[in-house]
N, C-alpha and C positions, 0 to 999 in steps of 0.2 A: 126436492131432491136435486142434487147437482153432482157432477163428476168431473174430475180432471184426469186426463190421460196425457202424461208428459213422457215422451220417449227420449232417452238419454243414451249417448254413446257409451257402450259398455266399458270402454277404456278410460273414460273421464267422468266419473260419477261424483266428483267433488263439486261444490257450489260456491261461487265467490261471496255470497251473502250469508252463508251458513254461520259464520262467526257471530252475526247479529242475533241469531235465534238459538244458539246452542245451549244457553242456560235456561231456556223456557221449560217449565215443568208441565208435562202432560200425563193424564191418566191413560196408561197403555194396557190393553188386554191382548197379550201376545198369543199366538197359536199354541205355544208350549203351555202357557198357563191355562188355556181353554182345555187342552187335552188332559192336563193334570188336575183339573178342578180347582185351580188356584185363582183368586180374584185379581182384578186389574191392579196395577202398581203405578204409583206416582213416581215419575223419573224425568230427568232432563233429556231433551232431544240429543244433546251431545253424548251423554252416557249411553243412551239407547243405540246410537250409531256406533260408538266405540265398542260396545259389547256385541254388536251384530244383531240386535233385536230389530232395529230398523236397518234395512239393507245398505243405505248409503246416504251421503250428505244431501244430495238433491232431493230425495224422497223426504228426508227429515226437514229440510227447508220448507217444502210445500205443505207438509203436515202442520208445521208451526204457523205458517201464513193462514191456513184454513182455520186453525184454532183462534188466531188473532181476529180474523173476520167474524167468526161466530160470537166471540165475546163482544166485539164492537156492535153487533146487531142485537145484543141483549140476551144471549144465551148464558144461563147460569153455569159457571165453570164446574160447580159441584154435580151437575147433571150431565156432564159431557165426558165421553171417553172415546178413545180410538181403539177399534177392534181389528186385529190382523186377520186377514183371510186365511183359512185353512188351505192346504195345497189343492184340495179338490174343488175349491171355490174360485181359484185364480184362472185367468185367461192363460192359454198355452204359452203366450209370449211374455208373461209377467214373471218377475223374480220376487216381488214383494208387493203387497197391496193392503191398504188399511181403510176402514170406513170410520167416519166420525159418527158416533151414535149419541143421541140426546134422549134422556129419560123425560117423557112428557106427561106421564101419569103414574 
């Protein structure tokens, strides 16, 4: 288990390298989908940020980099998804939070 806590200026949430990862497709299990009983959806980081599913470019960039790392160390992309924390799971200072989840059995 590993965790990244990256604090960002609330006035500047864009990331200079976001353009490099915005077309990367991830399986996202949003809080809304969890509440509605809808399965995870494959979408690009760029679309998810644009639609407000992922809060901002900086978070999207780091999610993409985590995905790339997990694939590089041998995780099967078909067994990997990102699950958004429900509001009651987040730290009081967080505006959005996602866990990389891997189906291992």
